[in-house]
C-alpha positions as CSV (number, residue, x, y, z in Angstrom):
1,M,-33.6,-20.5,-2.7
2,A,-33.8,-19.5,-6.3
3,F,-32.3,-17.1,-8.9
4,K,-33.5,-13.5,-8.5
5,S,-33.2,-11.4,-11.6
6,K,-33.0,-8.2,-9.6
7,D,-29.7,-9.4,-8.2
8,L,-28.0,-9.8,-11.6
9,S,-26.5,-6.7,-13.2
10,V,-24.1,-5.9,-16.0
11,L,-20.6,-4.7,-15.0
12,A,-19.2,-4.4,-18.5
13,Y,-20.0,-5.3,-22.1
14,A,-17.6,-5.5,-25.1
15,N,-17.3,-7.5,-28.3
16,G,-20.2,-9.8,-27.5
17,F,-18.9,-10.5,-24.0
18,T,-20.7,-9.5,-20.8
19,L,-19.2,-9.4,-17.3
20,W,-22.0,-9.7,-14.8
21,H,-22.3,-9.3,-11.1
22,Y,-24.7,-11.5,-9.0
23,T,-25.3,-11.4,-5.3
24,S,-27.3,-14.1,-3.4
25,L,-28.1,-15.6,0.0
26,D,-27.6,-19.0,-1.8
27,L,-24.5,-21.1,-1.4
28,A,-22.0,-21.0,-4.2
29,A,-22.6,-24.7,-4.9
30,D,-26.3,-24.0,-5.3
31,I,-25.7,-21.1,-7.7
32,D,-23.6,-23.3,-10.0
33,T,-26.3,-25.9,-10.3
34,A,-27.4,-26.4,-13.9
35,G,-30.7,-24.5,-14.5
36,Y,-30.2,-22.0,-11.7
37,F,-29.8,-19.1,-14.3
38,N,-32.6,-20.4,-16.6
39,D,-34.7,-17.3,-16.1
40,A,-31.7,-15.3,-17.5
41,S,-31.2,-17.5,-20.5
42,D,-32.3,-14.7,-22.9
43,M,-29.5,-12.5,-21.4
44,V,-26.4,-14.6,-20.7
45,R,-24.3,-16.1,-23.4
46,V,-21.7,-18.9,-23.4
47,G,-18.4,-17.4,-22.5
48,D,-19.9,-14.6,-20.3
49,M,-18.5,-14.4,-16.8
50,V,-20.4,-13.8,-13.6
51,M,-18.6,-12.2,-10.6
52,A,-20.6,-13.3,-7.6
53,N,-21.0,-12.8,-3.9
54,A,-22.6,-15.9,-2.4
55,D,-24.1,-16.9,1.0
56,T,-24.2,-13.2,1.9
57,D,-26.2,-13.9,5.1
58,G,-23.9,-16.7,6.3
59,T,-20.3,-17.4,5.5
60,P,-19.8,-15.2,2.5
61,S,-17.8,-16.3,-0.5
62,A,-16.9,-14.5,-3.7
63,G,-15.7,-15.7,-7.1
64,I,-16.1,-16.0,-10.8
65,Y,-18.4,-18.3,-12.7
66,L,-18.1,-19.0,-16.5
67,V,-21.3,-19.6,-18.5
68,N,-20.4,-22.8,-20.2
69,A,-23.8,-23.8,-21.7
70,N,-27.0,-22.0,-22.8
71,S,-29.3,-24.0,-25.0
72,S,-33.1,-24.2,-25.3
73,G,-33.5,-22.0,-22.2
74,V,-31.2,-24.2,-20.0
75,V,-28.2,-22.4,-18.6
76,D,-25.2,-24.1,-16.9
77,I,-22.3,-22.4,-15.3
78,A,-19.0,-23.9,-14.3
79,D,-18.1,-24.2,-10.6
80,M,-17.0,-21.0,-8.9
81,T,-13.3,-20.0,-9.1
82,Q,-13.0,-18.5,-5.6
83,V,-11.5,-15.1,-5.1
84,G,-9.7,-14.4,-1.8
85,G,-8.2,-16.9,0.5
86,T,-8.1,-18.0,4.1
87,D,-8.2,-15.2,6.6
88,T,-5.7,-16.2,9.3
89,D,-6.2,-13.1,11.5
């Protein structure tokens, strides 16, 4: 799939830092591919964090991504730091 700007929203902004939320049917590994957020390059900055819900139509995962590069319209985010753990029940 691909990035959908309608699924990216601001949760908080302070001191030049933005905390975003993003939800997607895409897998977490697809979301953290370099270039996935290129259409948002004019909004996200290096150091911003994106809280995400991924694979929402399959086996959902949630976590936090760090925007680690944004240059000449190319955005890269670090691999997701997963939130939550194994559900043993």
